[in-house]
VEXROFI-224300 format. One record per atom (N, C-alpha, C): x, y, z; residue in three letters. Coordinates in steps of 0.2 Angstrom, whole numbers, padded with zeros to 4 digits, always signed. Layout:
VEXROFI-224300
XYZALA
...
end
This chain:
VEXROFI-224300
+0212+0054+0347MET
+0207+0058+0343MET
+0201+0055+0342MET
+0195+0058+0344SER
+0189+0054+0343SER
+0187+0054+0336SER
+0183+0049+0334GLU
+0181+0049+0327GLU
+0174+0051+0327GLU
+0172+0056+0322THR
+0166+0059+0321THR
+0162+0056+0315THR
+0156+0054+0316THR
+0152+0051+0311THR
+0148+0056+0308THR
+0149+0057+0301LEU
+0146+0062+0297LEU
+0139+0060+0295LEU
+0134+0064+0295PRO
+0128+0061+0292PRO
+0128+0060+0285PRO
+0124+0055+0283ALA
+0124+0053+0276ALA
+0121+0059+0272ALA
+0124+0060+0266PRO
+0121+0065+0262PRO
+0114+0064+0259PRO
+0110+0069+0259LEU
+0104+0068+0256LEU
+0104+0067+0248LEU
+0101+0062+0246ILE
+0102+0060+0239ILE
+0095+0061+0236ILE
+0094+0066+0231GLU
+0087+0066+0228GLU
+0087+0061+0222GLU
+0082+0057+0223ILE
+0081+0052+0219ILE
+0076+0054+0213ILE
+0078+0054+0207PRO
+0074+0057+0201PRO
+0067+0053+0201PRO
+0062+0057+0200PRO
+0055+0053+0200PRO
+0054+0049+0194PRO
+0050+0044+0195THR
+0049+0039+0189THR
+0043+0041+0185THR
+0042+0038+0180GLN
+0037+0039+0175GLN
+0030+0039+0179GLN
+0029+0034+0184ALA
+0023+0034+0187ALA
+0021+0040+0192ALA
+0027+0044+0193GLN
+0026+0049+0198GLN
+0025+0056+0194GLN
+0026+0056+0188LEU
+0026+0062+0184LEU
+0020+0064+0180LEU
+0018+0070+0180PRO
+0012+0072+0176PRO
+0013+0069+0168PRO
+0008+0067+0165TYR
+0009+0065+0158TYR
+0003+0068+0154TYR
-0001+0072+0156ASP
-0006+0075+0152ASP
-0008+0082+0154ASP
-0007+0087+0150ASP
-0009+0093+0152ASP
-0016+0095+0150ASP
-0020+0091+0147GLY
-0027+0092+0145GLY
-0028+0097+0139GLY
-0022+0098+0136VAL
-0023+0103+0130VAL
-0023+0099+0124VAL
-0029+0100+0120PRO
-0029+0096+0114PRO
-0025+0098+0108PRO
-0024+0094+0103MET
-0020+0097+0097MET
-0024+0102+0094MET
-0020+0106+0089GLU
-0022+0112+0086GLU
-0029+0111+0082GLU
-0029+0105+0079SER
-0035+0104+0075SER
-0036+0096+0074SER
-0042+0094+0071ALA
-0043+0087+0070ALA
-0038+0085+0065ALA
-0036+0089+0060ARG
-0031+0087+0055ARG
-0024+0085+0058ARG
-0022+0090+0063HIS
-0016+0088+0067HIS
-0016+0082+0070HIS
-0022+0080+0074LYS
-0022+0074+0077LYS
-0022+0068+0073LYS
-0026+0069+0067VAL
-0025+0063+0062VAL
-0018+0062+0059VAL
-0015+0068+0058GLN
-0008+0067+0055GLN
-0004+0064+0060GLN
-0004+0066+0066MET
+0000+0062+0072MET
-0002+0055+0072MET
-0008+0053+0071ASP
-0010+0046+0071ASP
-0007+0042+0065ASP
-0007+0046+0060LEU
-0005+0042+0053LEU
+0003+0041+0054LEU
+0007+0046+0057LEU
+0014+0044+0058LEU
+0015+0039+0063LEU
+0011+0039+0068ILE
+0012+0033+0073ILE
+0010+0026+0070ILE
+0004+0026+0067ASP
+0001+0020+0064ASP
+0005+0017+0059ASP
+0009+0022+0055GLY
+0013+0019+0050GLY
+0019+0016+0052GLY
+0021+0017+0058LEU
+0027+0014+0061LEU
+0025+0007+0065LEU
+0019+0007+0067ILE
+0017+0001+0072ILE
+0019-0006+0068ILE
+0017-0007+0062PRO
+0018-0013+0059PRO
+0026-0014+0058PRO
+0029-0009+0057TRP
+0037-0009+0056TRP
+0040-0011+0062TRP
+0038-0008+0068LEU
+0041-0009+0074LEU
+0039-0016+0076LEU
+0033-0019+0074SER
+0031-0025+0076SER
+0036-0031+0074SER
+0040-0029+0069GLN
+0045-0034+0066GLN
+0051-0034+0069GLN
+0052-0029+0074ARG
+0058-0028+0078ARG
+0057-0031+0085ARG
+0062-0031+0089GLU
+0061-0033+0096GLU
+0062-0027+0101GLU
+0063-0021+0098ASP
+0064-0015+0102ASP
+0060-0009+0099ASP
+0060-0004+0102GLY
+0057+0002+0099GLY
+0051+0004+0102GLY
+0050+0011+0103PHE
+0044+0014+0105PHE
+0042+0020+0101PHE
+0036+0021+0099VAL
+0033+0027+0096VAL
+0028+0030+0100VAL
+0028+0037+0100GLY
+0023+0040+0104GLY
+0021+0047+0101GLY
+0016+0050+0103GLY
+0015+0057+0101GLY
+0011+0061+0106GLY
+0012+0067+0106ASN
+0008+0072+0111ASN
+0008+0069+0118ASN
+0014+0067+0120MET
+0015+0065+0127MET
+0022+0068+0130MET
+0022+0069+0136PHE
+0028+0073+0139PHE
+0034+0069+0138PHE
+0040+0072+0137VAL
+0046+0069+0137VAL
+0050+0073+0142VAL
+0053+0070+0147TYR
+0057+0073+0153TYR
+0064+0071+0151TYR
+0068+0077+0151TYR
+0075+0076+0150TYR
+0079+0079+0155TYR
+0076+0083+0160SER
+0080+0087+0165SER
+0076+0088+0171SER
+0079+0087+0177LEU
+0075+0089+0183LEU
+0074+0096+0183LEU
+0077+0101+0180ALA
+0075+0108+0179ALA
+0068+0109+0177ALA
+0066+0104+0172GLN
+0059+0104+0170GLN
+0054+0104+0175GLN
+0056+0100+0180LEU
+0051+0099+0186LEU
+0050+0105+0190LEU
+0056+0108+0191ARG
+0056+0114+0195ARG
+0053+0120+0192ARG
+0054+0120+0185ASN
+0051+0126+0181ASN
+0044+0124+0178ASN
+0041+0118+0179GLN
+0035+0116+0176GLN
+0035+0117+0169GLN
+0041+0115+0166ASP
+0042+0116+0159ASP
+0042+0109+0155ASP
+0036+0107+0154PHE
+0035+0100+0151PHE
+0035+0101+0144PHE
+0038+0096+0140ARG
+0038+0096+0133ARG
+0035+0090+0130ARG
+0030+0091+0126GLY
+0027+0086+0123GLY
+0027+0086+0115GLY
+0032+0083+0112PRO
+0033+0082+0105PRO
+0027+0079+0102PRO
+0025+0082+0096ASP
+0019+0079+0092ASP
+0020+0072+0090ASP
+0026+0070+0089PHE
+0028+0063+0087PHE
+0035+0062+0089PHE
+0037+0056+0091PHE
+0044+0054+0092PHE
+0044+0047+0092PHE
+0050+0044+0091VAL
+0052+0037+0090VAL
+0059+0036+0094VAL
+0059+0030+0097VAL
+0065+0029+0101VAL
+0067+0021+0099VAL
+0073+0020+0097LEU
+0075+0013+0095LEU
+0080+0011+0101LEU
+0081+0004+0101GLY
+0085+0002+0106GLY
+0083+0002+0113GLY
+0076+0002+0114VAL
+0073+0001+0120VAL
+0068-0004+0120VAL
+0066-0007+0126PRO
+0060-0012+0126PRO
+0054-0009+0124PRO
+0050-0013+0120GLN
+0044-0011+0118GLN
+0039-0011+0124GLN
+0033-0008+0123GLY
+0028-0008+0129GLY
+0025-0001+0130GLY
+0020+0000+0133GLU
+0017+0006+0135GLU
+0020+0010+0139GLU
+0020+0017+0138ARG
+0023+0022+0143ARG
+0017+0027+0144ARG
+0017+0030+0150LYS
+0013+0036+0151LYS
+0017+0043+0148LYS
+0023+0043+0149SER
+0027+0048+0147SER
+0034+0045+0145SER
+0039+0049+0142TRP
+0045+0047+0141TRP
+0050+0050+0146TRP
+0053+0046+0150VAL
+0058+0049+0155VAL
+0065+0047+0153VAL
+0069+0052+0151VAL
+0075+0050+0148VAL
+0080+0047+0154VAL
+0080+0049+0160TRP
+0084+0046+0165TRP
+0082+0039+0167TRP
+0076+0038+0166GLU
+0073+0031+0167GLU
+0074+0026+0161GLU
+0074+0029+0155GLU
+0074+0025+0149GLU
+0081+0024+0147GLU
+0086+0029+0149GLY
+0093+0028+0147GLY
+0094+0032+0140GLY
+0089+0035+0137LYS
+0091+0038+0131LYS
+0085+0043+0129LYS
+0087+0048+0125ALA
+0082+0053+0122ALA
+0079+0050+0116ALA
+0074+0053+0113PRO
+0071+0050+0106PRO
+0076+0051+0101PRO
+0076+0046+0096ASP
+0080+0046+0090ASP
+0078+0051+0085ASP
+0071+0052+0084VAL
+0068+0056+0079VAL
+0062+0060+0083VAL
+0061+0066+0081VAL
+0056+0070+0084VAL
+0053+0074+0078VAL
+0046+0074+0077ILE
+0043+0078+0072ILE
+0038+0083+0076ILE
+0038+0089+0074GLU
+0033+0094+0076GLU
+0028+0096+0070GLU
+0022+0096+0072LEU
+0017+0098+0067LEU
+0015+0105+0068LEU
+0017+0109+0063LEU
+0016+0116+0063LEU
+0009+0119+0063LEU
+0008+0124+0066SER
+0002+0128+0066SER
+0004+0136+0067SER
-0001+0140+0065GLN
+0000+0147+0066GLN
+0002+0149+0073GLN
+0000+0146+0078SER
+0001+0147+0085SER
+0008+0144+0087SER
+0010+0139+0084THR
+0016+0135+0086THR
+0022+0136+0082THR
+0021+0138+0076ALA
+0027+0138+0071ALA
+0033+0141+0073ALA
+0033+0147+0076THR
+0039+0151+0078THR
+0042+0147+0083THR
+0039+0145+0088THR
+0042+0141+0093THR
+0045+0134+0091THR
+0041+0131+0087ASP
+0044+0124+0084ASP
+0050+0125+0080ASP
+0051+0131+0076LYS
+0056+0132+0072LYS
+0062+0135+0076LYS
+0061+0137+0081ASN
+0067+0141+0085ASN
+0068+0138+0092ASN
+0064+0140+0097GLU
+0065+0137+0104GLU
+0065+0130+0104GLU
+0060+0126+0101LYS
+0060+0119+0102LYS
+0066+0116+0098LYS
+0067+0119+0093LYS
+0073+0116+0089LYS
+0079+0116+0093LYS
+0080+0122+0096LEU
+0087+0122+0100LEU
+0086+0118+0106LEU
+0081+0116+0109ILE
+0080+0112+0115ILE
+0082+0105+0112ILE
+0079+0103+0107TYR
+0080+0096+0104TYR
+0088+0095+0102TYR
+0091+0101+0100GLN
+0098+0101+0098GLN
+0103+0101+0104GLN
+0101+0106+0108ASN
+0106+0107+0113ASN
+0105+0103+0120ASN
+0099+0102+0122GLN
+0098+0099+0128GLN
+0096+0091+0128GLN
+0091+0090+0123MET
+0089+0083+0122MET
+0094+0079+0117MET
+0097+0083+0113ARG
+0102+0079+0108ARG
+0098+0074+0104ARG
+0093+0076+0101VAL
+0089+0072+0097VAL
+0093+0072+0090VAL
+0095+0066+0088PRO
+0099+0065+0082PRO
+0095+0068+0076PRO
+0089+0068+0075GLU
+0085+0070+0069GLU
+0079+0074+0071GLU
+0077+0080+0068TYR
+0071+0084+0070TYR
+0068+0086+0063TYR
+0062+0085+0063PHE
+0058+0087+0057PHE
+0052+0091+0059PHE
+0050+0095+0054TRP
+0043+0098+0055TRP
+0039+0098+0049TRP
+0032+0099+0050TYR
+0028+0098+0044TYR
+0021+0102+0046TYR
+0019+0106+0041ASP
+0013+0110+0042ASP
+0007+0106+0038ASP
+0002+0103+0042PRO
-0003+0099+0039PRO
-0007+0103+0034PRO
-0008+0110+0035PHE
-0012+0114+0031PHE
-0008+0118+0026PHE
-0001+0117+0026ASN
+0003+0120+0021ASN
+0009+0115+0020ASN
+0008+0110+0015PRO
+0013+0104+0014PRO
+0019+0107+0012PRO
+0020+0113+0009ASP
+0026+0115+0007ASP
+0031+0117+0012ASP
+0028+0118+0018ASP
+0032+0120+0024ASP
+0034+0114+0028ASP
+0039+0110+0026TRP
+0042+0105+0029TRP
+0050+0105+0029TRP
+0053+0102+0034ALA
+0060+0102+0034ALA
+0063+0097+0038ALA
+0069+0095+0038GLY
+0072+0090+0042GLY
+0079+0092+0043GLY
+0082+0090+0049PHE
+0088+0092+0052PHE
+0091+0086+0055PHE
+0098+0085+0054SER
+0102+0080+0057SER
+0108+0083+0061SER
+0109+0081+0067ILE
+0115+0083+0071ILE
+0121+0081+0068ILE
+0125+0086+0066GLN
+0132+0086+0064GLN
+0137+0090+0068GLN
+0141+0087+0071GLN
+0146+0091+0076GLN
+0142+0095+0081GLN
+0137+0092+0084ARG
+0133+0095+0089ARG
+0128+0101+0087ARG
+0127+0101+0080VAL
+0123+0107+0077VAL
+0119+0104+0072VAL
+0112+0106+0072TYR
+0108+0103+0067TYR
+0110+0106+0060TYR
+0110+0102+0055GLN
+0111+0103+0048GLN
+0105+0101+0044GLN
+0103+0106+0040PRO
+0097+0104+0036PRO
+0098+0098+0031PRO
+0093+0094+0031LEU
+0093+0088+0026LEU
+0090+0091+0019LEU
+0093+0088+0014VAL
+0091+0089+0007VAL
+0086+0084+0005VAL
+0081+0086+0001VAL
+0076+0082-0001VAL
+0079+0078-0007VAL
+0078+0071-0007ASN
+0082+0067-0012ASN
+0078+0067-0018ASN
+0080+0062-0023ASP
+0077+0062-0030ASP
+0070+0059-0030ASP
+0068+0056-0024ARG
+0061+0053-0024ARG
+0057+0058-0020ARG
+0059+0064-0019HIS
+0056+0069-0015HIS
+0054+0067-0008HIS
+0060+0064-0005GLN
+0059+0062+0002GLN
+0064+0066+0007GLN
+0063+0066+0013LEU
+0068+0068+0018LEU
+0069+0061+0022LEU
+0076+0059+0021VAL
+0078+0053+0024VAL
+0080+0053+0031VAL
+0078+0048+0035SER
+0080+0047+0042SER
+0085+0042+0042SER
+0091+0044+0043GLU
+0096+0039+0044GLU
+0095+0034+0050GLU
+0093+0037+0055SER
+0092+0034+0062SER
+0087+0028+0061SER
+0082+0029+0056LEU
+0077+0023+0055LEU
+0078+0019+0049LEU
+0082+0022+0044GLY
+0083+0019+0038GLY
+0077+0019+0034GLY
+0073+0025+0035LEU
+0066+0026+0032LEU
+0066+0033+0029LEU
+0061+0035+0026ALA
+0060+0041+0023ALA
+0053+0044+0025ALA
+0053+0051+0025LEU
+0046+0054+0026LEU
+0045+0057+0019LEU
+0039+0056+0016GLN
+0037+0059+0010GLN
+0029+0061+0010GLN
+0028+0066+0006ARG
+0021+0068+0006ARG
+0016+0064+0002ARG
+0010+0063+0004TRP
+0005+0058+0000TRP
-0001+0062+0000TRP
-0004+0062-0006GLN
-0011+0065-0006GLN
-0016+0059-0006GLN
-0021+0060-0001GLY
-0026+0054-0001GLY
-0030+0056+0005GLY
-0035+0051+0006ASN
-0040+0051+0011ASN
-0038+0047+0017ASN
-0037+0050+0023TYR
-0036+0046+0029TYR
-0041+0048+0034TYR
-0044+0043+0037LYS
-0049+0044+0042LYS
-0054+0049+0040LYS
-0056+0049+0034GLY
-0061+0054+0031GLY
-0059+0061+0029GLY
-0053+0062+0029ILE
-0050+0069+0027ILE
-0046+0068+0021ILE
-0048+0072+0016ASP
-0044+0072+0010ASP
-0038+0078+0011ASP
-0032+0076+0011ALA
-0027+0081+0012ALA
-0020+0078+0009ALA
-0015+0082+0010THR
-0008+0080+0008THR
-0005+0078+0015THR
-0003+0072+0016TRP
-0001+0069+0022TRP
+0006+0068+0022TRP
+0009+0068+0028LEU
+0016+0066+0029LEU
+0016+0059+0031LEU
+0020+0055+0027ARG
+0020+0048+0029ARG
+0027+0045+0029ARG
+0027+0039+0032TRP
+0034+0035+0032TRP
+0034+0031+0026TRP
+0040+0030+0023ALA
+0040+0026+0017ALA
+0047+0023+0017ALA
+0048+0018+0013THR
+0055+0015+0012THR
+0059+0020+0007THR
+0065+0018+0007LEU
+0069+0023+0003LEU
+0068+0022-0004LEU
+0064+0016-0006GLU
+0062+0015-0013GLU
+0055+0019-0015GLU
+0052+0022-0010GLY
+0046+0025-0011GLY
+0040+0022-0009GLY
+0040+0016-0006GLU
+0034+0012-0004GLU
+0032+0014+0002GLU
+0026+0016+0003LEU
+0023+0019+0009LEU
+0022+0013+0014LEU
+0024+0014+0020LEU
+0023+0010+0026LEU
+0015+0010+0027LEU
+0012+0004+0027PRO
+0005+0004+0028PRO
+0003+0004+0035PRO
-0003+0007+0037THR
-0005+0007+0044THR
-0008+0000+0045THR
-0010-0002+0051PRO
-0013-0008+0053PRO
-0019-0009+0049PRO
-0023-0004+0048GLU
-0030-0004+0045GLU
-0028-0005+0037GLU
-0023-0002+0034GLU
-0022-0003+0027GLU
-0019-0010+0026GLU
-0015-0012+0031GLN
-0013-0019+0030GLN
-0019-0024+0030GLN
-0024-0023+0034GLU
-0030-0027+0035GLU
-0034-0027+0028GLU
-0034-0021+0025ARG
-0038-0020+0019ARG
-0034-0024+0013ARG
-0027-0023+0014GLN
-0023-0027+0009GLN
-0024-0034+0009GLN
-0024-0037+0015ARG
-0025-0044+0016ARG
-0032-0046+0014ARG
-0037-0042+0015ALA
-0044-0044+0013ALA
-0044-0044+0005ALA
-0041-0039+0002GLU
-0041-0039-0005GLU
-0037-0044-0008GLU
-0031-0046-0005GLN
-0027-0052-0008GLN
-0031-0058-0007GLN
-0035-0059-0001GLU
-0039-0065+0000GLU
-0045-0065-0005GLU
-0048-0060-0007ARG
-0053-0059-0012ARG
-0051-0061-0019ARG
-0045-0059-0021GLN
-0042-0060-0027GLN
-0040-0068-0027GLN
-0037-0071-0022ARG
-0036-0078-0022ARG
-0042-0082-0023ARG
-0047-0080-0019ALA
-0054-0084-0020ALA
-0056-0083-0027ALA
-0056-0078-0030GLU
-0059-0077-0037GLU
-0054-0081-0042GLU
-0048-0081-0041LYS
-0043-0085-0045LYS
-0045-0092-0044LYS
-0046-0095-0038ALA
-0047-0102-0037ALA
-0054-0104-0040ALA
-0059-0099-0039GLU
-0065-0101-0042GLU
-0065-0101-0050GLU
-0061-0097-0052SER
-0060-0096-0060SER
-0057-0103-0062SER
-0052-0105-0058GLN
-0049-0111-0060GLN
-0053-0117-0060GLN
-0057-0117-0055LEU
-0062-0123-0054LEU
-0067-0123-0060LEU
-0070-0117-0061LEU
-0074-0117-0067LEU
-0071-0119-0073LEU
-0065-0117-0074GLN
-0062-0119-0081GLN
-0061-0127-0081GLN
-0059-0130-0075THR
-0059-0137-0074THR
-0066-0140-0076THR
-0071-0137-0073ALA
-0078-0140-0074ALA
-0079-0140-0081ALA
-0078-0134-0085ARG
-0079-0133-0092ARG
-0076-0139-0096ARG
-0069-0140-0094ASN
-0065-0145-0098ASN
-0068-0152-0097ASN
-0071-0154-0091LEU
-0073-0160-0089LEU
-0080-0161-0093LEU
-0084-0156-0093LEU
-0090-0156-0097LEU
-0089-0157-0104LEU
-0084-0154-0106ALA
-0083-0154-0114ALA
-0080-0161-0115ALA
-0077-0165-0110GLY
-0075-0172-0111GLY
-0080-0177-0110GLY
-0086-0175-0109GLY
-0092-0180-0109GLY
-0094-0181-0102GLY
-0092-0179-0097MET
-0094-0180-0090MET
-0101-0177-0089MET
-0105-0180-0084THR
-0111-0177-0082THR
-0110-0172-0077THR
-0115-0168-0076VAL
-0115-0163-0071VAL
-0114-0166-0064VAL
-0117-0171-0063GLU
-0116-0174-0056GLU
-0109-0177-0055GLU
-0106-0179-0060GLN
-0099-0181-0060GLN
-0094-0175-0059GLN
-0096-0170-0062VAL
-0092-0164-0061VAL
-0092-0161-0054VAL
-0099-0161-0052VAL
-0100-0159-0045VAL
-0096-0163-0040VAL
-0096-0169-0041ASN
-0092-0173-0036ASN
-0084-0172-0036ASN
-0082-0170-0042ILE
-0075-0169-0043ILE
-0072-0162-0041ILE
-0076-0157-0043THR
-0074-0151-0041THR
-0077-0148-0035THR
-0083-0151-0032GLY
-0086-0148-0027GLY
-0090-0142-0028GLY
-0090-0140-0034LEU
-0095-0134-0036LEU
-0102-0136-0036LEU
-0106-0130-0035ASP
-0113-0131-0035ASP
-0116-0133-0042ASP
-0121-0137-0042ALA
-0123-0138-0049ALA
-0126-0132-0053ALA
-0129-0127-0049SER
-0131-0121-0052SER
-0125-0117-0055SER
-0119-0118-0053ALA
-0114-0115-0056ALA
-0111-0118-0062ALA
-0112-0125-0062ILE
-0109-0129-0067ILE
-0114-0129-0073ILE
-0121-0128-0072ALA
-0126-0129-0078ALA
-0124-0124-0083ALA
-0122-0117-0082PRO
-0121-0113-0088PRO
-0115-0115-0092PRO
-0111-0120-0089LEU
-0105-0122-0093LEU
-0106-0127-0098LEU
-0112-0130-0097ILE
-0113-0136-0102ILE
-0113-0134-0109ILE
-0109-0137-0113PRO
-0108-0136-0120PRO
-0115-0137-0124PRO
-0116-0133-0129PRO
-0122-0134-0132PRO
-0122-0141-0136PRO
-0128-0144-0137SER
-0128-0151-0140SER
-0126-0150-0147SER
-0123-0155-0149GLU
-0121-0156-0156GLU
-0127-0157-0160GLU
-0128-0154-0166SER
-0134-0155-0170SER
-0132-0161-0175SER
end
């Protein structure tokens, strides 16, 4: 009996990040939506920098199924974070390439997207992407916020804790509302915080904090030097001697000279 060689089956190789569309050219609903997304991302950057893993992104496509490619059904969460993956830049998030879906997704509601975010997208994140935690927030209506955690394959609503936070068990952090000015806009913002209620600073806020701490240290050091100079002058030293010891300028020491005894 002769042996027939069968042709090798055609194997469709899933496309990679480099081959997939990553920008639909559609801007976010408003400047406040864009700034809110930036604040959520920027707040996690210093936190992630202390880890060896993790990626945070926003308004970029997440590919979870080849059916999306056939249907041109691209999904771009306003914010998402993934732990347990190498750090680094991505054009889009490709689940079959990365090995996992996002751990947390946040959608920023607007009049045109709220119904979809609360229904269709919620079901996609629950049933198809299996995102462990899903949150939504309306930057123009801060009372419209909610969080959900998958329990037995179904999203269950999260309850606001005593600190008025929605807790993300995936990250060990919390989301809380904060009234303040960010990038020139006064509003109530959704921000990341510790479970104790301490806001996670953005890189810019960290830099301002460092500058303020440095200013306070310099003022304290100068105050201590001036007190040392005052004590030396009171002990009978000359201005020149005090300048040599403290390094202070003579003009700074002169006002410290005690009045002559009558």
